[in-house]
C-alpha positions as CSV (number, residue, x, y, z in Angstrom):
1,M,132.2,184.9,-99.8
2,N,133.3,184.6,-96.2
3,K,130.8,185.2,-93.4
4,K,131.3,188.3,-91.2
5,I,131.3,188.2,-87.4
6,L,131.0,191.4,-85.3
7,I,132.7,190.9,-81.9
8,I,131.3,193.3,-79.2
9,E,133.7,192.9,-76.3
10,D,135.4,195.5,-74.1
11,D,138.2,193.2,-72.8
12,P,141.1,193.6,-75.3
13,A,142.5,190.1,-74.6
14,V,139.1,188.4,-75.2
15,A,138.4,190.5,-78.3
16,D,141.9,189.6,-79.7
17,Y,141.4,185.9,-78.9
18,L,138.0,185.8,-80.6
19,T,139.3,187.7,-83.6
20,T,142.2,185.3,-84.1
21,L,139.9,182.2,-83.5
22,F,137.3,183.3,-86.0
23,Q,139.9,184.5,-88.6
24,D,141.8,181.3,-88.3
25,N,138.6,179.5,-89.2
26,G,137.8,181.6,-92.3
27,Y,135.6,184.3,-91.0
28,V,135.9,188.0,-91.5
29,T,135.8,189.9,-88.2
30,F,135.1,193.4,-86.9
31,S,135.5,194.4,-83.3
32,A,133.8,197.0,-81.1
33,K,134.6,197.9,-77.5
34,S,131.3,199.5,-76.7
35,A,127.6,199.2,-77.5
36,H,127.6,202.5,-79.4
37,E,130.5,201.4,-81.6
38,G,128.9,198.0,-82.0
39,I,125.6,199.3,-83.4
40,E,127.5,201.7,-85.7
41,L,129.6,198.8,-87.1
42,A,126.6,196.6,-87.4
43,R,124.9,199.2,-89.5
44,K,128.0,199.7,-91.7
45,E,129.1,196.1,-92.1
46,H,125.9,194.1,-91.8
47,P,127.5,191.1,-90.1
48,D,126.2,187.6,-90.4
49,L,126.5,187.0,-86.7
50,I,127.3,189.0,-83.6
51,T,129.1,187.9,-80.4
52,L,128.0,190.1,-77.5
53,D,129.5,190.6,-74.0
54,L,126.9,191.7,-71.5
55,E,129.0,194.2,-69.5
56,L,130.0,197.0,-71.8
57,P,131.4,200.4,-70.6
58,D,128.5,202.4,-72.1
59,E,125.5,200.1,-72.0
60,W,124.2,196.8,-70.6
61,G,124.1,194.1,-73.3
62,P,120.3,193.4,-73.1
63,R,119.7,197.1,-73.9
64,F,122.0,196.9,-76.9
65,Y,120.1,193.8,-78.0
66,R,116.8,195.7,-77.8
67,K,118.2,198.5,-80.0
68,L,119.5,195.9,-82.5
69,S,116.1,194.2,-82.5
70,A,114.3,197.4,-83.2
71,D,116.3,198.1,-86.3
72,K,114.6,196.6,-89.3
73,D,117.9,196.0,-91.1
74,L,119.7,194.4,-88.1
75,K,117.0,192.5,-86.2
76,N,117.5,189.2,-87.9
77,I,121.3,188.9,-87.2
78,P,121.9,186.0,-84.8
79,V,123.5,186.9,-81.5
80,I,125.7,184.7,-79.3
81,V,126.1,186.1,-75.8
82,I,129.5,185.5,-74.3
83,S,129.8,186.6,-70.6
84,G,131.4,185.9,-67.3
85,L,128.1,186.8,-65.5
86,S,126.0,184.0,-63.9
87,G,122.5,183.5,-65.3
88,I,123.5,184.9,-68.7
89,K,121.1,182.6,-70.6
90,Y,118.2,184.8,-69.2
91,A,119.8,188.2,-70.0
92,V,119.0,188.1,-73.7
93,S,116.3,185.5,-74.1
94,K,116.2,185.7,-77.9
95,A,120.0,185.2,-78.4
96,V,120.7,182.0,-80.4
97,A,123.1,180.9,-77.7
98,S,124.7,182.0,-74.4
99,I,128.0,180.7,-73.2
100,S,130.0,181.5,-70.1
101,K,133.6,182.8,-69.8
102,P,135.9,181.0,-69.8
103,F,134.5,179.2,-72.8
104,D,135.5,176.2,-74.8
105,R,136.7,177.3,-78.2
106,D,135.4,174.2,-79.9
107,E,131.9,174.7,-78.4
108,L,131.9,178.3,-79.6
109,L,133.0,177.4,-83.1
110,K,130.3,174.7,-83.3
111,L,127.7,177.3,-82.3
112,V,129.0,179.8,-84.9
113,R,129.0,177.2,-87.6
114,E,125.4,176.0,-86.8
115,H,124.1,179.6,-86.9
116,L,126.0,180.6,-90.1
117,A,125.1,177.4,-92.0
């Protein structure tokens, strides 16, 4: 069974790119444009991994991560932060990885494979 990735990203171009990248590499994807939509999709789909942008229209990424961590059914899902902000590695300290936009697609895929192995 293919692993599921939830992409939480409000920029449609980045969300589309990530969706195509992951699907081309055999993953099932779901996409959310907001933190609220992201938490609802996570509860419904139980993804194997989440990519999280920090700047979302309705909530700051670290606050979303705290909500995710407080949910007993979702707290163990690995999260990779993908953001254009500086200092992102400190924003969600328990994320399995943090990478800056623009990102290297091969580096991102390597991180995804490592955390879904």
